[in-house]
C-alpha positions in Angstrom: 4.7 -25.2 52.1 1.3 -26.6 52.5 0.0 -23.1 53.4 1.6 -21.7 50.2 -0.1 -24.5 48.0 -3.4 -23.7 49.7 -3.0 -20.2 48.9 -2.3 -20.9 45.3 -5.1 -23.2 44.9 -7.4 -20.5 46.3 -6.1 -18.0 43.7 -6.7 -20.5 40.9 -10.1 -21.3 42.2 -11.0 -17.4 42.3 -9.6 -16.9 38.8 -11.8 -19.7 37.6 -14.8 -18.2 39.4 -14.1 -14.8 37.9 -14.0 -16.2 34.3 -17.3 -18.1 35.0 -19.0 -15.1 36.5 -17.8 -13.0 33.6 -19.5 -15.2 31.1 -22.8 -15.0 33.0 -25.5 -12.4 32.0 -25.0 -8.9 33.2 -27.1 -8.4 36.5 -30.5 -7.0 35.7 -30.2 -7.8 32.0 -32.7 -9.9 29.9 -33.6 -11.0 26.5 -36.2 -9.0 24.7 -39.5 -10.9 24.7 -40.0 -13.1 21.7 -36.5 -12.8 20.5 -34.3 -15.6 21.8 -30.4 -15.2 21.7 -27.9 -17.2 19.5 -26.7 -20.5 21.2 -23.6 -20.0 23.2 -23.8 -16.2 24.0 -24.3 -14.2 27.2 -25.4 -10.7 27.8 -22.4 -8.4 28.3 -24.0 -5.1 28.2 -27.6 -4.0 28.8 -29.0 -0.4 28.4 -32.7 0.5 28.7 -34.5 4.0 28.6 -38.1 4.7 28.7 -37.9 7.2 25.8 -35.1 7.6 23.5 -34.4 7.6 19.6 -32.2 5.5 17.3 -31.4 5.8 13.6 -32.4 2.6 11.8 -31.2 2.0 8.2 -34.1 1.6 5.8 -34.0 0.8 2.2 -36.9 2.3 -0.1 -37.0 2.4 -3.9 -33.3 1.2 -4.0 -32.1 4.0 -1.8 -30.9 3.6 1.8 -31.7 6.2 4.3 -31.6 6.4 8.0 -35.0 6.8 9.8 -35.1 8.0 13.3 -37.5 6.1 15.6 -38.6 7.2 19.0 -40.0 5.2 21.9 -39.0 2.7 24.5 -35.3 1.8 23.7 -33.4 -1.3 24.7 -29.7 -2.0 23.7 -28.5 -5.6 24.3 -24.8 -6.7 23.8 -24.3 -10.5 23.4 -20.9 -12.1 23.5 -19.7 -15.5 22.8 -18.7 -17.8 25.5 -15.3 -19.4 25.6 -15.3 -22.8 23.8 -18.8 -22.1 22.3 -19.0 -22.8 18.5 -18.3 -19.6 16.6 -21.2 -18.3 14.3 -20.6 -15.9 11.3 -22.2 -12.4 11.1 -24.4 -13.6 8.3 -25.6 -16.5 10.5 -26.6 -14.0 13.1 -28.4 -11.7 10.7 -30.2 -14.4 8.8 -31.5 -16.0 12.1 -33.1 -12.8 13.2 -34.4 -12.0 9.7 -36.3 -15.4 9.5 -37.5 -15.2 12.9 -39.0 -11.8 12.3 -40.4 -12.9 9.1 -42.1 -16.0 10.6 -43.7 -13.6 13.2 -45.1 -11.6 10.3 -42.6 -8.9 10.3 -40.5 -7.3 7.6 -36.9 -6.7 6.6 -36.5 -3.0 6.2 -32.7 -3.2 5.4 -30.4 -6.0 4.6 -26.5 -5.3 4.3 -26.3 -8.5 2.2 -23.5 -11.1 2.1 -20.5 -9.8 4.0 -22.5 -7.1 5.7 -22.8 -6.8 9.3 -26.2 -5.2 10.0 -29.9 -5.5 9.2 -33.1 -3.5 10.3 -36.2 -5.4 11.1 -39.8 -4.2 11.9 -42.8 -6.1 13.4 -45.9 -5.6 15.5 -46.0 -7.5 18.8 -48.6 -7.2 21.5 -49.9 -4.2 19.7 -46.7 -2.4 19.6 -44.7 -1.4 16.5 -41.2 -2.9 17.3 -38.1 -1.8 15.2 -34.9 -3.8 15.6 -31.4 -3.3 14.6 -29.0 -6.3 14.4 -25.2 -5.5 14.2 -23.0 -8.5 14.2 -19.3 -9.0 14.1 -16.6 -11.5 15.4 -18.0 -13.4 18.3 -20.5 -10.6 19.3 -23.7 -8.8 18.3 -25.7 -5.9 19.3 -29.6 -5.8 19.3 -31.0 -2.2 19.4 -34.7 -2.3 19.9 -37.3 0.6 19.9 -41.0 0.1 20.8 -42.3 3.0 18.8 -44.4 5.5 20.8 -45.1 9.2 21.2 -43.3 10.7 24.2 -45.4 11.0 27.4 -45.6 14.7 28.1 -44.5 15.3 31.7 -44.0 19.1 31.8 -47.3 20.9 31.3 -48.0 24.4 30.5 -49.1 26.4 33.5 -51.8 29.1 33.8 -49.5 32.0 33.3 -48.2 30.5 30.1 -51.7 29.7 28.8 -52.7 33.4 29.5 -49.7 34.8 27.6 -50.5 32.4 24.6 -54.2 33.6 24.5 -53.1 37.2 24.8 -50.5 37.0 22.1 -52.2 34.7 19.6 -55.7 34.2 20.7 -55.1 30.5 21.1 -52.9 28.0 22.8 -52.2 24.3 22.0 -52.2 21.9 24.9 -50.4 18.5 24.9 -51.1 17.4 28.5 -54.6 16.0 28.0 -54.8 12.2 27.2 -57.4 10.0 25.8 -57.2 6.3 24.9 -57.3 5.6 21.1 -60.6 6.3 19.6 -62.1 7.2 22.9 -63.2 10.5 24.6 -62.8 9.6 28.3 -60.2 11.6 29.9 -57.1 9.7 31.4 -56.0 10.4 34.9 -52.7 11.8 33.5 -54.6 14.8 32.2 -55.2 16.1 35.6 -52.1 18.5 35.9 -53.3 20.3 32.7 -56.9 20.5 33.6 -55.9 22.0 37.0 -53.9 24.7 35.1 -56.9 25.5 32.8 -59.3 25.8 35.8 -56.7 28.1 37.5 -56.5 30.3 34.3 -60.3 30.6 34.3 -60.5 31.5 37.9 -57.8 34.1 37.7 -59.6 35.7 34.6 -63.2 35.7 35.6 -64.4 37.4 32.3 -62.5 35.0 30.1 -64.6 32.7 27.8 -63.0 30.1 25.6 -63.6 27.5 22.9 -62.4 24.2 23.8 -61.2 22.7 20.5 -60.5 19.1 19.9 -58.1 17.9 17.2 -57.3 14.3 16.0 -54.7 12.9 13.6 -55.6 11.6 10.2 -55.9 8.0 11.0 -59.4 6.6 10.5 -62.7 7.9 9.0 -62.8 11.8 8.8 -66.4 11.9 9.9 -65.7 9.7 12.8 -62.7 11.8 13.8 -64.9 14.8 13.7 -67.3 13.3 16.0 -64.6 11.9 18.3 -62.9 15.4 18.5 -66.1 17.1 19.5 -66.7 14.4 22.2 -63.2 14.9 23.5 -63.7 18.7 23.8 -66.9 18.0 25.6 -65.2 15.8 28.0 -62.7 18.6 29.0 -65.7 20.8 29.5 -67.5 18.3 31.7 -64.3 17.9 33.9 -63.8 21.6 34.3 -67.4 22.2 35.3 -67.8 19.2 37.6 -64.4 18.9 39.1 -63.4 22.5 39.2 -66.7 24.5 39.4 -66.2 26.4 36.2 -69.2 27.9 34.8 -70.4 25.9 31.8 -71.5 29.2 30.1 -67.8 30.2 29.7 -66.9 27.1 27.7 -67.9 26.0 24.3 -66.9 22.7 22.7 -65.8 22.6 19.1 -64.4 19.6 17.2 -62.3 20.0 14.0 -61.2 16.3 13.7 -58.0 16.1 11.5 -58.6 19.2 9.4 -56.3 21.6 11.1 -53.0 19.6 11.3 -49.7 21.4 12.7 -47.4 18.6 11.3 -47.4 15.8 8.9 -49.5 13.0 9.4 -47.2 10.6 7.6 -45.2 10.0 10.8 -46.0 9.0 14.4 -44.2 12.1 15.6 -46.3 14.2 13.5 -49.6 12.5 14.4 -48.7 13.0 18.1 -48.5 16.8 17.5 -51.8 16.8 15.7 -53.6 15.1 18.5 -54.2 18.0 20.9 -56.8 20.3 22.5 -56.6 24.0 22.0 -58.0 26.8 24.0 -59.3 29.6 21.8 -60.3 33.0 23.3 -63.9 34.0 22.6 -63.6 37.5 21.9 -66.1 39.8 20.1 -64.1 43.0 20.0 
């Protein structure tokens, strides 16, 4: 009998432990920096991806649309602990709205009384951060996207560059990186520089313009100067690191005057910030 009672007691203890564990934060999860959770809640689900997109509701001119924002994405699901005071959906939304406003941010969409979601935007640590709050009975979701352009991991190889030059006389490259408003090449540019050098070594008579492009942010004259400096940095790297003859390369900066996409969005601006190879052909 005693053994049976001990076994039953162990089962009860295990059940209580399971409940307690179930109401602890999911392993590996965390609150987003600067955004505290509502009291009495724990993290039930947590997802994070380095680059993804999310459709945020935005109200402009009385019209509500969905705006896709790309970047570092985090999804956090908060659930109310047992015996914790229940909070309304409106209380969750208003708390987050007030917190973002106090940090200098904006409410981009508000479902209003009875609604269950809101969209917020703020700048934090130099990042444009978008936040969707979706609240319902005893739980709420935060979807957070730190807006950024995608880091290009796949680069065009020498053969593809040669095909582009042969077909169109020019080829746009997105694997060459600079810090904002600077012309120093970042280390991530090395794979693309290597392929350009391979192209030029394979085709010994090829001469090209290295053409620098910027987006439309900033002063046009400054952008022209910056694009010229960036093009020259590419040439300097090809000459000093890869032994390409400088006489085969000519730097030319066009600033923001030859966009391939709208400068109204970060995605468009990212496409406009590029380096092009243009074949120098006289006949």
